[in-house]
N, C-alpha and C positions, 0 to 999 in steps of 0.2 A: 504494500500500500504506500502510495506516494504521500509525502507530507503536504497537508493542505496549507497553501499560502494565499492569503487574500490579495486581490488585485493591486491594492495600493502598496503592497510590499514586494511586488514582482521584480522591481529593479534591484532588490537586495536578496533575492531568493537564495543564491549560493551561500551568502553569509549566514542566513537563517538556517539553512540545511546543515552547514558545518557546525554551527554552534549547537544546534539541536542534538546532533549526534554526540558531541563532545562534552556538553555541560548539562548535568542533571538539573541544576537549579533553573537554567534557562528553559530546559525541556518542560519542567513542571509549570513554570509561569506561562509558557507558550500554550500548553495544553489547556490551562485555565482560561487563557485569552480566547482560544477557539470556542470553548464552551460558552463563555459570556457573549461572544460575538453571535453565535447561533441563537442564544436566548434573546439578545437584542433584536435580531431579525424577526424572531417569532413574535415578540411583543409589538414590534413596529407594524405588523400586519394583523394584529388582533383588535377586535372591536369591543371588548368588554370594558366595564367601567374602570377596572384597575390597570388597563393596558398603558395609558399615558404615564402613570407613575412607574410602572415596571420598566417601560421603555427608557425613561430618564435614568433610573437606577442602573440598568445594564449599560447604557451609553456611558455613564460615569465610570463604571468598572472597566469597560473596554478601553476608554481613554487613559485611565491610570495604568493599566497593564501595557498598553502600547508604549507609553512613555518609559516604563520600566524596561521593556524589551529593547527599546532603542538605546537607552543608557548602557545596558549590558553589551549591546553590539558595538557601540562607540568605544566603550572601555576596552573591549577585546581588540578592536582595530588600532587603538592607541598603543596597547601593549605590544602588538605585532610590529609596530613601526620602529 
């Protein structure tokens, strides 16, 4: 099974794949990120009364994990330089 990479990360696909294979912490955070991203998509298309709140909650979680993943990737590239 290929690693799921969202379109907005496609430019750094190889970095994500390498880090995912090599770094357990990155892998755990990335897996959580994918789960929250799927949940955000679900709630974005849901019409129940709680959907707007859940959508905002998951959007915030996705944003926080994206920032954390990018920081890890930047730190890794800085160390490699």
